[in-house]
N, C-alpha and C positions, 0 to 999 in steps of 0.2 A: 756403265761408264768409260768412256774413252781415256787410256791413261797417255797414249803418244802416237803420233803420228795421225791425227783425226784431221780432216778435211777442212777446207776453208770455210766452212760456215759456222766454226766453233771457235772461240777465242775468247778475249779477255782478260786473260791470264795464260801464264805457261805452263802449269799444272795440269793436271785430270781435268779433263771436264764430265760434272755429272750431271745426268739428265733425267728429271725427277717426272714422273706420268704420274696422275691420279686417277683412280677408276671411275668410271661411267656407269650411270643406271640405266635398265635393259626395260625391254616390254614387260620382265617378271621379276618378281620382288625376290630379292636374295640378300643375304646377311649375314652376321656371326655375331658370335660371342665369345669373349676369352679370357683366360686370367693365366699368369704367368707366377708361382711361387717358388723364392729361396726362402730357407731359415736353418740357421746357424746348426740345429740340431740332425741334419743331414750331413754336412759339412765336416774335414776334416780339418784339424788345426794345422798354422803355419810354422816356418823352422823358429820364428821369432815372438811365437805366442807363449812365455814362460813366464807365469809371476816372480817380480826381481826379488819379493821375500821369500817366497817358499821355495820357489825354483819348481812348481809345478806348472807341467802343460797345460792350456785351454783353450777351446774354440772361443774368439771374438763374439758378441750377440749380431745376429744379423737377419731381418725381416724386411724383404723383398716382395713386393706385390705390384706385379705390371698386368693391367686390365683394359677391356675395352671393348667395346663393339660396333658394327657399320651395320647401315641398312639402305637398300638403293633399289630406285623402282621408277614405275612410270607415272607420271602426272597427268599427261594426255599420249596416248599411244600412238606410236612412231615417230611423237614428235617431240615430245618432252620428258625429260629425263631429271632425276636428284641421285645424289648417293651423299651419305653421310656416313661420318664415324669419329668416333671419340677412344681417346688411349690416355688412363692415367698412371702414375707410378709413385709407391709411397717406400719407401727405403730407410731404414734404420740402420745403421752398423759401426759396430766399433772398429778400430785395428790398431794393433801394435807401434807403438810412436817409439824411437830410441834417440834420444838427441845425447849429446856430449856437454858437459853443466861445468863450471866451478865449484871444488871440493870447499869442504869445511874450513881444511888446513888455508889454502886459498883464500878463502873469503875473511879468513881472521888476518891475513897480511896485509889488506887494503884497508889502510887507513886515513885515508885523505877524505874529509867529510866532504868534499865536493862530487867523489867518487863513490861511496857508498851506497848510495840510493839508487845506482845503477845495478846493484847486487841482486835487487831484488826482480830484476827482469829475467832470471833465471831461475826452474824449481830446483828445489831439494832431490840431488841427486842420489840412489838406492845402493850403487854397488862402484865401488874403487875399480880403480883401470892399474894399469903401470906405471901411469905419470901421477905425482900426489897432486896434483894441480887438477886433474880432470876426475870427474866421478860420471858415470852414467846414469841416464836419467829414462827410465822405459815406463810409459802411462797410456792407457788404453785413449784413442781419439777418435771421438764421434764423427761420422761423416753420413749424415741425413738428408735426403733431398724431397721433395715433394713438385710433382710436375703434373701437369695437364693439358692433353693437346687435341684441340677438336678442328672438322675440316668440312667444310661445305660446298660441291659441288653441283650445279647446274647445266643442263646438256638441252639445245633446242634447234631442231631441224626445220629452215625456214623453208627447203625445198631440197630434189635430190643432189642438188647442186651446190648450195650455202647451209652451213650450221655455224653455230653459235656455241661455247662455253665461258662458265667462269668459275672460279672457287675463290674459298678464303680460307687461310688456315691461320689460329692463332694457339701460341704455346705458351704457356705460365710457368715458369721452374724457380723453386727457392732451392739454396744447396747450402747449408752449413758445415763444414769440412776442415781440415786440417790444414794449415795454412806453412808451419814452420814445424821444425824437432824439440820445440822449447814452449809449445802450449797455444800458437796464434794462431786465429780462428780465420778462416774463408768465407764471406757471406755475402756472394751476388745474389741480386734480385734481379732475373731477367723477361723481359715478354718479349716475344717474337712473332711477326702475323707476315703472311702473303696473302697477294691480291692478284689474280690474273685472269684475264679477258681473252680468248682466241676468237678470231673471226676467219673461216676456212671457205673459199668459193675454188669451184671448178667450174673454169673457163671450157674447158672440154676436154674430153680423155685423156689428153697430153699436158694440158695447162692448168694448173693450181696454183695457189695462191694461199698463205698462211700469214694473215698479221695481228698480232699479238701485244698486249701491253700489259704490265705490271708493277706492283708496287711490294718493295721489302723493307721492313722497318724491325729492326732491333733495340730494344732502351733496356739499360743495363745500369743500375745504381748495385757497383761493387765495393761492399766494406769489409774491409781487412781490419780486424780488431788484435792488435798486438799487445804484447804481454809487457812494452816499455811505453805504458802513458805519462811520463815524465815529460815538464816543460821547459824548452829551453828560452830562457830571456832574451841572450845577445842579439838573434837577429828576429824569434819570435812575435810573441809565442805561437809555441810549436812543439809537436810530440819529440822526443830526443831519445834515440837508442847508440849504446856502447855496443860497437863491435870488435870483437879482441880475436887476435889469432889464434886457434885453439881451440876455441869453444864456439857450439852453434851459435847463432847471432838470433836473438830475438829482433823481434819487429813493432813498429811503430802502428797508431791509429790511422786509417787513411782510408779514402774513400774516391773511388773513381766513376764518374758518370760517363756513361756513351748512350748517346742515342740514334742509329744511322740507320739513315733512308736511301733506297734505289728506286727511281723511278725512271725506268725502261719500257722502250717500242722497239718491237721487231717487226720486220716484214722480210716474207723469203717466196720467193718466186720458182718453181719447178718445171721446168719446160723439156718434155719427151721429144726428141725429133731425129728419128733416123736410130742411128748407134749412139747417139749422144743423149746422156741425161743432164741436162743442164742448170744451175739452181746459182741465181744471184739473189742478194737482199741487201741489208742495210739494220743496222742495230746501235741506237741512241740510248747511253746510258747518264743520267744524272744521278751524281753522289752527294749527300748531304752527312756531314758527321757533325752533331754537335758534343764536344767532350770537353772534360776537364782535364784529362790526363788522372795518376794519382793523388794532384797537389789541390781537392777538393779541401784538406786541410793542409796546414805547411810543418816538415817532418825535416829532422836534424837528424844528423848521422854520424857519429865519432868512431872514428877508426884507429886502432891502435896496432902496433905490427908486431906485436907479440904479449903475455900474459905480464912479464915483470914491465915492460912499458905501462900496461893498465897501472900496476904498485907506484909506480912512479911518475906517473901523470905524464907520462911523454908521449904525448898526439902526435900522431901521424901525420892523420887528414881531418876536416871540418868541412862537413857540406850540409847547405842548408836551401833547402825548398821553398819557397812563397806558398800563399794558398793561392789558388786561381777560380776565377768562374768558367762557366761553359763556354766555349766558342763554337761559331758556327764558320765551319768549313765547306769548301762547294767545290764540285770537279764536274764536266762531261767527258764523255767519253765516245767518239766516233769511228764507228766499224763498216765499213762497207766491203763487200766481198763478191769472188764469182767463182764458181767452182763448175768443173765438167768430167762425168765419169765417159768415157769414151771406147765402144766394143770394138776395138781394132778388128778381133777376130772372135771368134766362138769361143775361142781358149784364151785368149790376152784382152784384158780389159788393163786402160791407161785410166789413172786419178789425177789431176791436174787443178789449180788454182789457185789465186791469190787473195791474199786479206793484205785491208791496210787499216791502221789502228793508229789516231791521233787520241791522248790524253789532253784535257785542257791543264793549264798549271792550278794548283792547288791557290785557295784564295779564302782568306777569312770576311765574311759578309759586312763586319764595320772595320775591317781595316787593322786590325787587331792582332799585329804578327810582327815581330821583330828581326828583321832579316840583319846577321851579321856576316861581313867577310871581310878581308884583309883589303882587298880596294878599298872600301869605306873607310878604312880603320876603327872600325866597331860596329856600331848599330848604323844601319844605311838610311836613310831618311824614308818615311813613311811613302808608302806606296810602292816601293821597291820590290818588283816580285821575289819570290822564295828563291827561284831558278828559272835558268831559260829552259822552253818548251822544246820537244823534239818532233820534227816532221819526217823523217826517214824511217815509220817504223812498217816497212814493204814486209809482209810475211809468203812467202811463196809456199807451197806444197804438193807435192810430185809423189806418187806410187805406182804400181804397176801388181799384179797377178795374172801370172801363165799358168797353165797345163799345159807341159811339155807333150804329156799323150794323148792332146784333143777332150773334148767335152769329158770323154768317158773313161779318162784317163784317173790315175789314181796319186798322183804326185801337183803338187801347189808350189810354187815360187814366187815369193812375197816380196818388195823390196819398195822404201818408200824413205823421204827424207823431207823436214817442216822445219819452219822458222815461228815462233812460239813469243810474244812479246809480254814483258811484265810490267804492269804500272804502280805496284807495290800496294800496300795496304793504305787505307786512307788516315788512318792512325799512324801510321809513318811520318805523315806530315803535320802534324800538330805541334811542331818543335818552336816554329815561329811564333804562335800563341804561347806556350810555355815561356819563350823567351820574355814576354812582357813582364812577367813576375819576377819577384825576385831571388836571384840564383847566386851561391855564394861558396866556392871551393878555396878552401885554402890548407896548403899541406906543410911539413917540414922543410921541404925542399925550397920555399918562399918564405917560410917565416922558423929558422932554427929556434929551438927552444919552446914548441909549442904548445901548450895548457890549456887545460880545462877548469872553469870556464874562459873563454879568452876574453884577453883584457882590450881595450882601445891601441893600447901599443901595439899589439899582436896582430891589428888590423889597420895600419896606416897605410898601406898599400891598396891598390880597388883589387879586388878577388871577384869581380863578377865573372860570374861560370854558365855564358846563356847556352843554346844547344843551337846548331845551322845546320843548314845543308850546303854543300859544296854549289855554287852558282851556275856548274858549267854539268854536271849532271845530265845524264843518258838513261833511258829507260832501258832494262836490260831484258834479255832475251835470250832462246836459247835455240841451238842448230842440234836437232834428233836425229838418227838415219838407223836404219834398220833393215838385217835381210835375214828369210827365214825362208823354210822349204820343211814343208808339209806330205807327209804320207799314209793313206789308209792301208791296211796291214788286216790280214783274215781275223774272223771274229769281230769287225767292227773298230777294231782299236787305231787311233789316229794319232802319231808320231809327229813330234815337232822340232827342231831343231834351230836355233836365233839368235844371229847378233844384235844387240842394241848399243847403239852409243850415243851421247852428247854431248855437248861443251855451250855452257853457260857464260856471256862476258857482261860487263855493265851490272852484276847483280848486286842488289841490295847489301849495303854495308856500313860499318861505323868506324872512325878512328878517333885518337884522343889527340886532339889539335892545340894550338898557340903552346906547343912545347916548348920547353927551356932548349935556349942552343948551347952548347957548350956544356960543362959539368955541373950538374943542380945542384951538386952541395957548394958551390961557390955563392957567396952572396949578390955578386954581378949578374945573375941568373936573368939574361936577355929573351923576352919572346916576341915573336911576330907583329900580335898587336901589345903593345905593352899595357896598357891601362886593363887587362881583362887577364884572368887566368886561362889554366888548361880547363877545355872546354870536350864537349862531343860535337864532332861534325858528322852527319850522314850521307852519304853518294852511293854512287854506284861505280865503288871498283873493284868487286869482287867476280873472280872467274871459278870457273868449273872444269871439271873432267869426268865423262863418266861411260865406262865400258862394260858390257855384261854376256855372258854365257847363257841362254835358257833354253833346256831341254825338257820335254813334255810328252808324256805318255796317257792318252784320255781316251776311254768307251762309253757313249753314250748310253743311256738305259736300255738293255737288250737281255731279255728274257729273265727281266726283273733284278739285273746287276748294272750299276753304274761305278766307273773306276775313272780316277783323276790324280797322275804324280807330276809334278812340278820341281825343277830344280834349278837354282840359278846361280852361278857364279860372278862375281861382281866387284867393281874397284871402283870407288868413286875420290879425287882429288878437288883440293878446292884452297884459296889461299885467305879468303877472310870472310868466307861465307859462303853457302851454295842459294843465296838468296829468298831464304824463308823469315829473314827476321832476327838471325842469330846472332849472335856477337861473341864470335871465336876471341880466346886472347892474342893478341898480338905482339909479339915480345919487343923484338924493333920497329918501331912504325917508319923509320927510315928505308927498311928493308921488308916491305911489304911483302913478295915474294920467297924470302926466307921460311915464310909458314906455310907453304905449299906444303900441303900435305894431306893423308885421307882426311874427309870430312867426318862431322860427326857423326853423322850416319852412315857410313862406310860398313854395312856389315858382307862379309866375304861371300860365305855361303848361306843360302836357307834350301830348303825341303818343304815339300806338303805333301804328302796323299790323302784325298778323300773318296771315301766311295759310299753308296747306299746299296742293300739288298732288300730285295723284298721275300717275307719266307715264303716257302711254296705249300702253302695251307691256305684250305678255303675255296669258296667259288673260283671257279675258271684256274684255280692254280693247280698242280700234280696231286696233291694231296688233300683228303677230308673235304673232298668239293662238296659236301653236302652236311645238314644234320648238325646238332648241338655244338660237338666237338671242331668242326667245320667254323660255325660261329665265334667258338672262343679263341682257335688258333689262326684263323684268318684275319685278312689287314694287318697283319704285323710287319715294322719296317726296321730293318738295323743301319744304321749308319754310322761313321764315323770320319774324325779328322784327325791327321798326325801332324806334328809341324814342327821343326827344330831349325835352328840357326846358330851359326857363331856368333862369339862375342863383339862387343862394341867397342867403340875406338875410346880412349880415356885422354884427356891431357893433365899431366902431372904438374903441379905448380906450386909456387914455394911464394912464402908472404915477405915482402922485405921492403923496407922502410923506404920512402920518397929519396929521401937523402941519399942511397946508397945505390939508385938506379940511376943510367946515365943519361936519361934524360929527363927524370923527376915524373914520373908517368904513377899513377896511381892504383894501377891495376895492376893484376898478378902476372908474377913475371913465370919463368922455368926455370929447374936447378939445374948444376951442372952433374952430368953422369959420370960416377966414380969407374974407370977403367976395371974391367973383368970381374965385373958384379954383374949378376942377372938382376934383371928389377923385377922378376918375379920374386916371392917368398918362397922358402925351403920347411917343409910342403906348403903347395900352394893351398891355402883355405880360406874360408870366408873372415876369418880375424886374422889373417897373416897373406892377404893378397899378393901385395907389394912388398919388396924388400927396401926396408928404410935406407940400411946402406948403400945401395946404390946410387943414394943421390946428397950432394951435399951443396949448401948455400953457395951461390956464386961471388966471388970477391967483390968488394964495393966497386961499382962503376964499372962493371962488367957485364955481359948478359950470359944466361945460365947455356949450357953447350946441348942439353936434351932438346931433340925434335917436339912438335908438335903434335900430338893426340900418338904419343910413343907406344901408351899401354892400351891392351883390352882387356873390359871385363868379361864373365861368365857368358858362355852361350846358353842355351838352354832347348829342351824337346819338352813335348806335351802331347799327351795323346789323350782327345775328348771323343765321346760315344755319345749314342741316342738311340731309343726304342722307342718307336711309337704305334701306334694300334688306331688303326681309322675303322669304323664299323657302323655301318648303315641302319638306323634307327626306322625309317619310312622313304618311300620314293624319292623325298626333296628335304630328308631330315639326315646329317649325318654326325658324326662325336668323335673327335682326335682327343685321342688321349698319349703323351708324350711323356719320357723321363731322360733326362740328360744328365750325365755327367761331364764336368769340365775337369783337366787334370785328373785322368781316371787314377792313376796309381800315384799320385799327390807326391810326384817329384817335386823335390825343393826347383823354385826357379826364382834366382838371386836378383837383384837388383847391382849397382854397379857399385865398387868401393870407393870410399873417401880417396880422394886423389890430391890433397895437398899437402905436402910433407911437413909444414909447419902446424899442424892441426895436431901435432904427436901422439899422443894414443889411439886418436879415432882415423889416424892412417892406415889405410889399407884394409880397413874394416867393411863389411858391407851389414849394414843393420836396417834392411827392407827387402820384402819383395821385388821383383820386374812389376808387379802390377799389384797395387792396395786397394784398388776399388773392388766391386763385389761382381760387376761383370770384365768379359775380355780376357784377353790371353795373359798367362803368366802369375797365376794366383796359384795359393794350396787350393787342394779339392772342394767343388763344391755343387750340390746336384739342385736340379731346377727340375718341376713338376709344368706341368702344360697341358690344360683340358680346352680344348674349343667346339662349340657348336656351331653348324653351317649349315643354312637352309637356303 
């Protein structure tokens, strides 16, 4: 994986580049069979695994089996080889889900017959909270998965100079997991496939060419099974749910269908000429996406700014999305490059190159996309491009490596700079098609006294709410630079200190568009496109800035011991996001730079330590080199990873009625900061992370004074370890056994607290671990056993 400052032969994305290499067969048959096992009988309970009725702790059920095998060998000696691999996964897991739902007293206060059916969207809570309107609901949430993956590769040598290989990889996955905290289910069905053919030819010992083509395909049918299947007949029929500030939100039934296909061709020519290693090439990628977004079913969302507003049927916002069929989006990337590695002197190497990337404008194959702009006064004539193309995506790369003491020196200085362009994901551009369906957004800023169900009188004005792209958008890019100093110390230790910086510009982002101009509470609210309501417009407004100091000490495996320690201090800043498709809460769209602050992923400090130690017993070691005890105690290896980081940024928000906001925007705002109050609780616990008295609801028509991402969640540390034994059964047969412990000391690793001050009893409460899945960092202690047979 190349994470930054990679050379000009890589691109097509501003993020890390991952190169996947599949195994090939050889003249001898080789293979393996393996099984990984996890079971809750080996595990410890998490901090939230408590039965709400008995108060007793328990370990949720978990069964995870990961198994498979591989075999490779010759079809024709020295010429044709095959390799095949299969891997399966079966997972049955329960995890504790905690949600905040209407209490019995609150349910009794809702008497409007138009609203009482919505109460069944929430389960009945078991535990009272400090808010008489809110109960806590605790239940097991199933997280089940079935996955099968298979790969077949064929290699053939036509001659000493020409060879070809091809592989096929197919993966099927069915997932059924928790979708929300009140009982909704997430059920994606995914099938991915990858096909590759590569032809390699050596024209001479110094000239080699690689020509390859491939197809990647991902077909997904993503079902959401909500707890609010009520029908809306105002614009529908549509599934409708009520979102009430202070309670966790139920979801509707929906289906997102996506079938994505990428067809690509690459040609890379490498030439060694004197002190130069030159690489030139070209890649062409054709991207195809057939998708419906999540609007395969029509959905309606009703938003109430407070529990009392729901009792009074004082609706703050009505949002309807009509059903859509599949659309066909198409786009092509053209990316030529040239790269040279120049050995200026034996101890000085320069790397320089230039890459150009051109991405065509996304089109829908049948012209089924609606382009919305101010210049057109709404929807543009059919055939209008969604946005204009960018022709200036030149991406230079430059780097050097210098050994001050000559080739036998112990010190290396490295420096580098590069520009990397970002085309955005294909589904980011489905907005034009989504706007061909019916989309309605009506807020209390548009219609004072809005109630449910809506009446014809409340829909007298046009409230179409399409999705749009800025026609003047530019492709996003990053400028990355680094400087590092590495030195070898006695006993093979390698130390490194490095600075790495990055700036991002024209990053993917979104704003609320066609907002009210003037006081939104007035009935003469004026919008730039008066025939439309407020809607979302995507663009590339975003800017980011990142700086880091990185220190590492590593020791390769020497005398049976490997060691590595990495520490990083970093600070990342952005205004409307860092280009990953996120939608940060922009409070004042007339002052986007006012939201410039720590990014959502700004983790200031991280530390990791890893080590592997081969126990000194058995053949070839210091002790018990033979005999029965040597067999039993030989071949053991102890390894471990310790990781720690500081807390994640948290944006503290408040729910305010649209009529009380300066521009009528229906998204969350930030509260006022009360002078002299700490934002954190005293003491700071998982049930009192933030101090509610430090925040206040802003006055009507004003912005909150609290900055974006002003809070921080809990940090974490975790120690994982493994003990593995390798046993030689015969000359060609080897058996490996490994026992692994994740979060060995079962240190609680918490997720982030609720950060909306309007959520009442839930605000400042942490109700889940950092990781609620069975694998990966940040869960309670889990043990895993592995058995692997190799030949």
